[in-house]
PyMOL commands that place a pseudoatom at each C-alpha (Angstrom):
pseudoatom trace, name=CA, resn=UNK, resi=1, chain=A, elem=C, hetatm=0, pos=[7.476, 4.018, 43.873]
pseudoatom trace, name=CA, resn=UNK, resi=2, chain=A, elem=C, hetatm=0, pos=[6.245, 6.804, 41.065]
pseudoatom trace, name=CA, resn=UNK, resi=3, chain=A, elem=C, hetatm=0, pos=[4.670, 7.067, 37.562]
pseudoatom trace, name=CA, resn=UNK, resi=4, chain=A, elem=C, hetatm=0, pos=[6.524, 8.324, 34.531]
pseudoatom trace, name=CA, resn=UNK, resi=5, chain=A, elem=C, hetatm=0, pos=[5.651, 9.745, 31.272]
pseudoatom trace, name=CA, resn=UNK, resi=6, chain=A, elem=C, hetatm=0, pos=[7.273, 9.594, 27.873]
pseudoatom trace, name=CA, resn=UNK, resi=7, chain=A, elem=C, hetatm=0, pos=[6.760, 11.118, 24.441]
pseudoatom trace, name=CA, resn=UNK, resi=8, chain=A, elem=C, hetatm=0, pos=[7.890, 9.438, 21.143]
pseudoatom trace, name=CA, resn=UNK, resi=9, chain=A, elem=C, hetatm=0, pos=[7.816, 10.730, 17.927]
pseudoatom trace, name=CA, resn=UNK, resi=10, chain=A, elem=C, hetatm=0, pos=[8.664, 9.235, 14.697]
pseudoatom trace, name=CA, resn=UNK, resi=11, chain=A, elem=C, hetatm=0, pos=[8.993, 10.036, 11.063]
pseudoatom trace, name=CA, resn=UNK, resi=12, chain=A, elem=C, hetatm=0, pos=[9.021, 8.267, 7.647]
pseudoatom trace, name=CA, resn=UNK, resi=13, chain=A, elem=C, hetatm=0, pos=[9.298, 9.338, 4.176]
pseudoatom trace, name=CA, resn=UNK, resi=14, chain=A, elem=C, hetatm=0, pos=[7.794, 6.843, 1.401]
pseudoatom trace, name=CA, resn=UNK, resi=15, chain=A, elem=C, hetatm=0, pos=[9.710, 4.870, -0.570]
pseudoatom trace, name=CA, resn=UNK, resi=16, chain=A, elem=C, hetatm=0, pos=[9.394, 2.425, -3.521]
pseudoatom trace, name=CA, resn=UNK, resi=17, chain=A, elem=C, hetatm=0, pos=[10.247, -1.446, -3.319]
pseudoatom trace, name=CA, resn=UNK, resi=18, chain=A, elem=C, hetatm=0, pos=[9.784, -1.681, -0.041]
pseudoatom trace, name=CA, resn=UNK, resi=19, chain=A, elem=C, hetatm=0, pos=[7.021, -3.197, 2.520]
pseudoatom trace, name=CA, resn=UNK, resi=20, chain=A, elem=C, hetatm=0, pos=[4.688, -0.816, 4.502]
pseudoatom trace, name=CA, resn=UNK, resi=21, chain=A, elem=C, hetatm=0, pos=[4.786, -1.860, 8.412]
pseudoatom trace, name=CA, resn=UNK, resi=22, chain=A, elem=C, hetatm=0, pos=[3.128, -0.231, 10.859]
pseudoatom trace, name=CA, resn=UNK, resi=23, chain=A, elem=C, hetatm=0, pos=[2.639, -1.462, 14.416]
pseudoatom trace, name=CA, resn=UNK, resi=24, chain=A, elem=C, hetatm=0, pos=[3.855, -4.495, 13.445]
pseudoatom trace, name=CA, resn=UNK, resi=25, chain=A, elem=C, hetatm=0, pos=[1.316, -5.459, 10.709]
pseudoatom trace, name=CA, resn=UNK, resi=26, chain=A, elem=C, hetatm=0, pos=[1.768, -5.046, 7.233]
pseudoatom trace, name=CA, resn=UNK, resi=27, chain=A, elem=C, hetatm=0, pos=[-0.411, -2.844, 5.079]
pseudoatom trace, name=CA, resn=UNK, resi=28, chain=A, elem=C, hetatm=0, pos=[-0.971, -3.834, 1.247]
pseudoatom trace, name=CA, resn=UNK, resi=29, chain=A, elem=C, hetatm=0, pos=[0.031, -0.479, -0.113]
pseudoatom trace, name=CA, resn=UNK, resi=30, chain=A, elem=C, hetatm=0, pos=[2.297, 0.704, -3.235]
pseudoatom trace, name=CA, resn=UNK, resi=31, chain=A, elem=C, hetatm=0, pos=[4.750, 2.259, -1.350]
pseudoatom trace, name=CA, resn=UNK, resi=32, chain=A, elem=C, hetatm=0, pos=[6.908, 1.110, 1.776]
pseudoatom trace, name=CA, resn=UNK, resi=33, chain=A, elem=C, hetatm=0, pos=[8.732, 3.228, 4.223]
pseudoatom trace, name=CA, resn=UNK, resi=34, chain=A, elem=C, hetatm=0, pos=[12.407, 4.248, 3.998]
pseudoatom trace, name=CA, resn=UNK, resi=35, chain=A, elem=C, hetatm=0, pos=[14.414, 3.353, 6.684]
pseudoatom trace, name=CA, resn=UNK, resi=36, chain=A, elem=C, hetatm=0, pos=[17.691, 1.511, 7.949]
pseudoatom trace, name=CA, resn=UNK, resi=37, chain=A, elem=C, hetatm=0, pos=[15.000, -0.762, 9.914]
pseudoatom trace, name=CA, resn=UNK, resi=38, chain=A, elem=C, hetatm=0, pos=[11.287, -2.563, 8.852]
pseudoatom trace, name=CA, resn=UNK, resi=39, chain=A, elem=C, hetatm=0, pos=[10.702, 1.901, 9.363]
pseudoatom trace, name=CA, resn=UNK, resi=40, chain=A, elem=C, hetatm=0, pos=[7.867, 1.252, 11.291]
pseudoatom trace, name=CA, resn=UNK, resi=41, chain=A, elem=C, hetatm=0, pos=[7.273, 4.802, 12.688]
pseudoatom trace, name=CA, resn=UNK, resi=42, chain=A, elem=C, hetatm=0, pos=[4.882, 3.376, 15.062]
pseudoatom trace, name=CA, resn=UNK, resi=43, chain=A, elem=C, hetatm=0, pos=[7.121, 1.083, 16.560]
pseudoatom trace, name=CA, resn=UNK, resi=44, chain=A, elem=C, hetatm=0, pos=[9.874, 3.863, 16.722]
pseudoatom trace, name=CA, resn=UNK, resi=45, chain=A, elem=C, hetatm=0, pos=[7.489, 6.314, 18.395]
pseudoatom trace, name=CA, resn=UNK, resi=46, chain=A, elem=C, hetatm=0, pos=[6.052, 3.880, 21.243]
pseudoatom trace, name=CA, resn=UNK, resi=47, chain=A, elem=C, hetatm=0, pos=[10.183, 2.369, 21.746]
pseudoatom trace, name=CA, resn=UNK, resi=48, chain=A, elem=C, hetatm=0, pos=[10.622, 6.465, 22.397]
pseudoatom trace, name=CA, resn=UNK, resi=49, chain=A, elem=C, hetatm=0, pos=[8.308, 7.226, 24.534]
pseudoatom trace, name=CA, resn=UNK, resi=50, chain=A, elem=C, hetatm=0, pos=[8.845, 3.949, 26.821]
pseudoatom trace, name=CA, resn=UNK, resi=51, chain=A, elem=C, hetatm=0, pos=[12.486, 5.063, 26.877]
pseudoatom trace, name=CA, resn=UNK, resi=52, chain=A, elem=C, hetatm=0, pos=[11.556, 8.563, 27.376]
pseudoatom trace, name=CA, resn=UNK, resi=53, chain=A, elem=C, hetatm=0, pos=[9.620, 7.498, 30.493]
pseudoatom trace, name=CA, resn=UNK, resi=54, chain=A, elem=C, hetatm=0, pos=[12.661, 5.407, 31.945]
pseudoatom trace, name=CA, resn=UNK, resi=55, chain=A, elem=C, hetatm=0, pos=[15.185, 7.649, 31.172]
pseudoatom trace, name=CA, resn=UNK, resi=56, chain=A, elem=C, hetatm=0, pos=[17.166, 5.045, 29.071]
pseudoatom trace, name=CA, resn=UNK, resi=57, chain=A, elem=C, hetatm=0, pos=[18.078, 6.661, 26.355]
pseudoatom trace, name=CA, resn=UNK, resi=58, chain=A, elem=C, hetatm=0, pos=[16.534, 6.768, 22.359]
pseudoatom trace, name=CA, resn=UNK, resi=59, chain=A, elem=C, hetatm=0, pos=[16.059, 3.989, 20.053]
pseudoatom trace, name=CA, resn=UNK, resi=60, chain=A, elem=C, hetatm=0, pos=[18.781, 5.685, 17.562]
pseudoatom trace, name=CA, resn=UNK, resi=61, chain=A, elem=C, hetatm=0, pos=[21.248, 5.479, 20.677]
pseudoatom trace, name=CA, resn=UNK, resi=62, chain=A, elem=C, hetatm=0, pos=[20.077, 1.554, 21.505]
pseudoatom trace, name=CA, resn=UNK, resi=63, chain=A, elem=C, hetatm=0, pos=[19.735, 0.878, 17.578]
pseudoatom trace, name=CA, resn=UNK, resi=64, chain=A, elem=C, hetatm=0, pos=[21.884, 2.802, 15.397]
pseudoatom trace, name=CA, resn=UNK, resi=65, chain=A, elem=C, hetatm=0, pos=[21.419, 3.199, 12.174]
pseudoatom trace, name=CA, resn=UNK, resi=66, chain=A, elem=C, hetatm=0, pos=[24.906, 3.051, 11.474]
pseudoatom trace, name=CA, resn=UNK, resi=67, chain=A, elem=C, hetatm=0, pos=[25.001, -0.421, 13.111]
pseudoatom trace, name=CA, resn=UNK, resi=68, chain=A, elem=C, hetatm=0, pos=[24.589, -2.893, 10.087]
pseudoatom trace, name=CA, resn=UNK, resi=69, chain=A, elem=C, hetatm=0, pos=[23.298, -5.612, 12.409]
pseudoatom trace, name=CA, resn=UNK, resi=70, chain=A, elem=C, hetatm=0, pos=[20.450, -3.594, 12.672]
pseudoatom trace, name=CA, resn=UNK, resi=71, chain=A, elem=C, hetatm=0, pos=[19.387, -3.366, 8.833]
pseudoatom trace, name=CA, resn=UNK, resi=72, chain=A, elem=C, hetatm=0, pos=[15.730, -4.540, 8.042]
pseudoatom trace, name=CA, resn=UNK, resi=73, chain=A, elem=C, hetatm=0, pos=[15.276, -5.036, 12.093]
pseudoatom trace, name=CA, resn=UNK, resi=74, chain=A, elem=C, hetatm=0, pos=[11.663, -6.109, 13.012]
pseudoatom trace, name=CA, resn=UNK, resi=75, chain=A, elem=C, hetatm=0, pos=[10.667, -3.107, 14.958]
pseudoatom trace, name=CA, resn=UNK, resi=76, chain=A, elem=C, hetatm=0, pos=[8.788, -5.732, 17.209]
pseudoatom trace, name=CA, resn=UNK, resi=77, chain=A, elem=C, hetatm=0, pos=[11.514, -7.069, 18.388]
pseudoatom trace, name=CA, resn=UNK, resi=78, chain=A, elem=C, hetatm=0, pos=[13.112, -3.995, 19.050]
pseudoatom trace, name=CA, resn=UNK, resi=79, chain=A, elem=C, hetatm=0, pos=[10.277, -2.704, 20.678]
pseudoatom trace, name=CA, resn=UNK, resi=80, chain=A, elem=C, hetatm=0, pos=[9.933, -6.076, 22.632]
pseudoatom trace, name=CA, resn=UNK, resi=81, chain=A, elem=C, hetatm=0, pos=[14.091, -5.400, 23.381]
pseudoatom trace, name=CA, resn=UNK, resi=82, chain=A, elem=C, hetatm=0, pos=[12.920, -1.648, 24.884]
pseudoatom trace, name=CA, resn=UNK, resi=83, chain=A, elem=C, hetatm=0, pos=[10.494, -3.319, 27.417]
pseudoatom trace, name=CA, resn=UNK, resi=84, chain=A, elem=C, hetatm=0, pos=[12.589, -6.001, 28.444]
pseudoatom trace, name=CA, resn=UNK, resi=85, chain=A, elem=C, hetatm=0, pos=[15.456, -3.085, 29.348]
pseudoatom trace, name=CA, resn=UNK, resi=86, chain=A, elem=C, hetatm=0, pos=[12.588, -1.185, 31.071]
pseudoatom trace, name=CA, resn=UNK, resi=87, chain=A, elem=C, hetatm=0, pos=[11.567, -4.277, 32.992]
pseudoatom trace, name=CA, resn=UNK, resi=88, chain=A, elem=C, hetatm=0, pos=[15.206, -5.186, 33.955]
pseudoatom trace, name=CA, resn=UNK, resi=89, chain=A, elem=C, hetatm=0, pos=[15.526, -1.416, 35.453]
pseudoatom trace, name=CA, resn=UNK, resi=90, chain=A, elem=C, hetatm=0, pos=[11.929, -2.007, 37.293]
pseudoatom trace, name=CA, resn=UNK, resi=91, chain=A, elem=C, hetatm=0, pos=[9.467, -0.196, 35.207]
pseudoatom trace, name=CA, resn=UNK, resi=92, chain=A, elem=C, hetatm=0, pos=[6.389, -1.604, 34.102]
pseudoatom trace, name=CA, resn=UNK, resi=93, chain=A, elem=C, hetatm=0, pos=[3.941, -0.156, 31.396]
pseudoatom trace, name=CA, resn=UNK, resi=94, chain=A, elem=C, hetatm=0, pos=[0.549, 1.042, 32.556]
pseudoatom trace, name=CA, resn=UNK, resi=95, chain=A, elem=C, hetatm=0, pos=[-0.973, 2.074, 29.393]
pseudoatom trace, name=CA, resn=UNK, resi=96, chain=A, elem=C, hetatm=0, pos=[0.419, 3.949, 26.609]
pseudoatom trace, name=CA, resn=UNK, resi=97, chain=A, elem=C, hetatm=0, pos=[-1.411, 5.703, 22.957]
pseudoatom trace, name=CA, resn=UNK, resi=98, chain=A, elem=C, hetatm=0, pos=[-0.109, 6.451, 19.726]
pseudoatom trace, name=CA, resn=UNK, resi=99, chain=A, elem=C, hetatm=0, pos=[-1.581, 8.291, 16.770]
pseudoatom trace, name=CA, resn=UNK, resi=100, chain=A, elem=C, hetatm=0, pos=[-0.294, 7.318, 13.539]
pseudoatom trace, name=CA, resn=UNK, resi=101, chain=A, elem=C, hetatm=0, pos=[-0.731, 10.794, 10.620]
pseudoatom trace, name=CA, resn=UNK, resi=102, chain=A, elem=C, hetatm=0, pos=[-1.068, 9.239, 7.212]
pseudoatom trace, name=CA, resn=UNK, resi=103, chain=A, elem=C, hetatm=0, pos=[-3.280, 10.477, 4.327]
pseudoatom trace, name=CA, resn=UNK, resi=104, chain=A, elem=C, hetatm=0, pos=[-2.762, 7.464, 2.410]
pseudoatom trace, name=CA, resn=UNK, resi=105, chain=A, elem=C, hetatm=0, pos=[-3.250, 4.569, 3.249]
pseudoatom trace, name=CA, resn=UNK, resi=106, chain=A, elem=C, hetatm=0, pos=[-6.536, 4.305, 5.445]
pseudoatom trace, name=CA, resn=UNK, resi=107, chain=A, elem=C, hetatm=0, pos=[-5.324, 2.928, 8.908]
pseudoatom trace, name=CA, resn=UNK, resi=108, chain=A, elem=C, hetatm=0, pos=[-8.379, 1.702, 10.765]
pseudoatom trace, name=CA, resn=UNK, resi=109, chain=A, elem=C, hetatm=0, pos=[-9.209, -1.559, 8.733]
pseudoatom trace, name=CA, resn=UNK, resi=110, chain=A, elem=C, hetatm=0, pos=[-5.672, -2.617, 10.367]
pseudoatom trace, name=CA, resn=UNK, resi=111, chain=A, elem=C, hetatm=0, pos=[-6.058, -0.747, 14.067]
pseudoatom trace, name=CA, resn=UNK, resi=112, chain=A, elem=C, hetatm=0, pos=[-7.204, -4.157, 15.587]
pseudoatom trace, name=CA, resn=UNK, resi=113, chain=A, elem=C, hetatm=0, pos=[-4.246, -6.239, 14.506]
pseudoatom trace, name=CA, resn=UNK, resi=114, chain=A, elem=C, hetatm=0, pos=[-1.849, -2.970, 15.469]
pseudoatom trace, name=CA, resn=UNK, resi=115, chain=A, elem=C, hetatm=0, pos=[-3.109, -3.087, 18.750]
pseudoatom trace, name=CA, resn=UNK, resi=116, chain=A, elem=C, hetatm=0, pos=[-2.947, -6.905, 19.591]
pseudoatom trace, name=CA, resn=UNK, resi=117, chain=A, elem=C, hetatm=0, pos=[0.873, -6.712, 17.933]
pseudoatom trace, name=CA, resn=UNK, resi=118, chain=A, elem=C, hetatm=0, pos=[2.173, -3.784, 19.771]
pseudoatom trace, name=CA, resn=UNK, resi=119, chain=A, elem=C, hetatm=0, pos=[0.946, -5.392, 22.696]
pseudoatom trace, name=CA, resn=UNK, resi=120, chain=A, elem=C, hetatm=0, pos=[2.539, -8.762, 22.253]
pseudoatom trace, name=CA, resn=UNK, resi=121, chain=A, elem=C, hetatm=0, pos=[5.763, -7.213, 22.005]
pseudoatom trace, name=CA, resn=UNK, resi=122, chain=A, elem=C, hetatm=0, pos=[5.294, -4.823, 25.131]
pseudoatom trace, name=CA, resn=UNK, resi=123, chain=A, elem=C, hetatm=0, pos=[3.784, -8.014, 26.938]
pseudoatom trace, name=CA, resn=UNK, resi=124, chain=A, elem=C, hetatm=0, pos=[0.886, -6.066, 28.159]
pseudoatom trace, name=CA, resn=UNK, resi=125, chain=A, elem=C, hetatm=0, pos=[-2.860, -6.563, 27.587]
pseudoatom trace, name=CA, resn=UNK, resi=126, chain=A, elem=C, hetatm=0, pos=[-4.277, -5.156, 24.274]
pseudoatom trace, name=CA, resn=UNK, resi=127, chain=A, elem=C, hetatm=0, pos=[-6.639, -2.628, 26.237]
pseudoatom trace, name=CA, resn=UNK, resi=128, chain=A, elem=C, hetatm=0, pos=[-3.379, -0.985, 27.795]
pseudoatom trace, name=CA, resn=UNK, resi=129, chain=A, elem=C, hetatm=0, pos=[-2.378, 0.100, 24.366]
pseudoatom trace, name=CA, resn=UNK, resi=130, chain=A, elem=C, hetatm=0, pos=[-4.187, 2.793, 22.219]
pseudoatom trace, name=CA, resn=UNK, resi=131, chain=A, elem=C, hetatm=0, pos=[-3.944, 3.427, 18.751]
pseudoatom trace, name=CA, resn=UNK, resi=132, chain=A, elem=C, hetatm=0, pos=[-5.743, 5.874, 16.242]
pseudoatom trace, name=CA, resn=UNK, resi=133, chain=A, elem=C, hetatm=0, pos=[-4.827, 7.647, 12.884]
pseudoatom trace, name=CA, resn=UNK, resi=134, chain=A, elem=C, hetatm=0, pos=[-5.812, 10.713, 11.583]
pseudoatom trace, name=CA, resn=UNK, resi=135, chain=A, elem=C, hetatm=0, pos=[-5.010, 12.317, 8.199]
pseudoatom trace, name=CA, resn=UNK, resi=136, chain=A, elem=C, hetatm=0, pos=[-3.652, 16.680, 8.122]
pseudoatom trace, name=CA, resn=UNK, resi=137, chain=A, elem=C, hetatm=0, pos=[-6.105, 17.221, 5.718]
pseudoatom trace, name=CA, resn=UNK, resi=138, chain=A, elem=C, hetatm=0, pos=[-3.536, 17.381, 2.799]
pseudoatom trace, name=CA, resn=UNK, resi=139, chain=A, elem=C, hetatm=0, pos=[-1.525, 19.415, 4.680]
pseudoatom trace, name=CA, resn=UNK, resi=140, chain=A, elem=C, hetatm=0, pos=[2.938, 19.353, 4.801]
pseudoatom trace, name=CA, resn=UNK, resi=141, chain=A, elem=C, hetatm=0, pos=[4.601, 16.226, 3.775]
pseudoatom trace, name=CA, resn=UNK, resi=142, chain=A, elem=C, hetatm=0, pos=[2.020, 14.309, 5.136]
pseudoatom trace, name=CA, resn=UNK, resi=143, chain=A, elem=C, hetatm=0, pos=[-1.071, 15.658, 3.525]
pseudoatom trace, name=CA, resn=UNK, resi=144, chain=A, elem=C, hetatm=0, pos=[1.377, 15.225, 0.281]
pseudoatom trace, name=CA, resn=UNK, resi=145, chain=A, elem=C, hetatm=0, pos=[1.642, 11.701, 1.139]
pseudoatom trace, name=CA, resn=UNK, resi=146, chain=A, elem=C, hetatm=0, pos=[5.530, 11.988, 1.112]
pseudoatom trace, name=CA, resn=UNK, resi=147, chain=A, elem=C, hetatm=0, pos=[5.253, 9.777, 4.278]
pseudoatom trace, name=CA, resn=UNK, resi=148, chain=A, elem=C, hetatm=0, pos=[3.948, 8.948, 7.602]
pseudoatom trace, name=CA, resn=UNK, resi=149, chain=A, elem=C, hetatm=0, pos=[4.491, 10.339, 11.208]
pseudoatom trace, name=CA, resn=UNK, resi=150, chain=A, elem=C, hetatm=0, pos=[3.799, 8.713, 14.559]
pseudoatom trace, name=CA, resn=UNK, resi=151, chain=A, elem=C, hetatm=0, pos=[3.444, 10.001, 17.893]
pseudoatom trace, name=CA, resn=UNK, resi=152, chain=A, elem=C, hetatm=0, pos=[3.482, 7.664, 20.974]
pseudoatom trace, name=CA, resn=UNK, resi=153, chain=A, elem=C, hetatm=0, pos=[3.175, 8.223, 25.019]
pseudoatom trace, name=CA, resn=UNK, resi=154, chain=A, elem=C, hetatm=0, pos=[3.660, 5.811, 27.653]
pseudoatom trace, name=CA, resn=UNK, resi=155, chain=A, elem=C, hetatm=0, pos=[3.037, 5.885, 31.340]
pseudoatom trace, name=CA, resn=UNK, resi=156, chain=A, elem=C, hetatm=0, pos=[5.573, 3.998, 33.055]
pseudoatom trace, name=CA, resn=UNK, resi=157, chain=A, elem=C, hetatm=0, pos=[5.155, 2.797, 36.915]
pseudoatom trace, name=CA, resn=UNK, resi=158, chain=A, elem=C, hetatm=0, pos=[8.429, 2.340, 39.218]
for i in range(1, 158): cmd.bond("trace and resi %d" % i, "trace and resi %d" % (i + 1))
show_as sticks, trace
zoom trace
């Protein structure tokens, strides 16, 4: 038995004509995020954090963007599959925390729904899922409103 920590990071550029999905919640905004799946940076970062803690690869390995089966995929389904894989290998999620960097749109009105959706996909109580947002004070690609980034950590027990 032991504790294992994993870290995940993801970034996607804004793109016209796409839905903006963050943490499993569709957020009204004039742009979505570009990607092979629904481009949910929060779910992707969290999936990689779980995979990092369990040493089971990364989402690019499990769900390659070259596979048409994952085109437009719901990232909550992918996150649930990652958590199922972790459980199959004897792990349970103790706690996780996510940070979203977005100059726009404002994330705080959707925070509680995002935490609930992530907890549901992970099969844990919402108390085990932290989520907060920040801007970059106008700096970098996030500050220029070119995209969104997310970081996540996951504490797993085996």
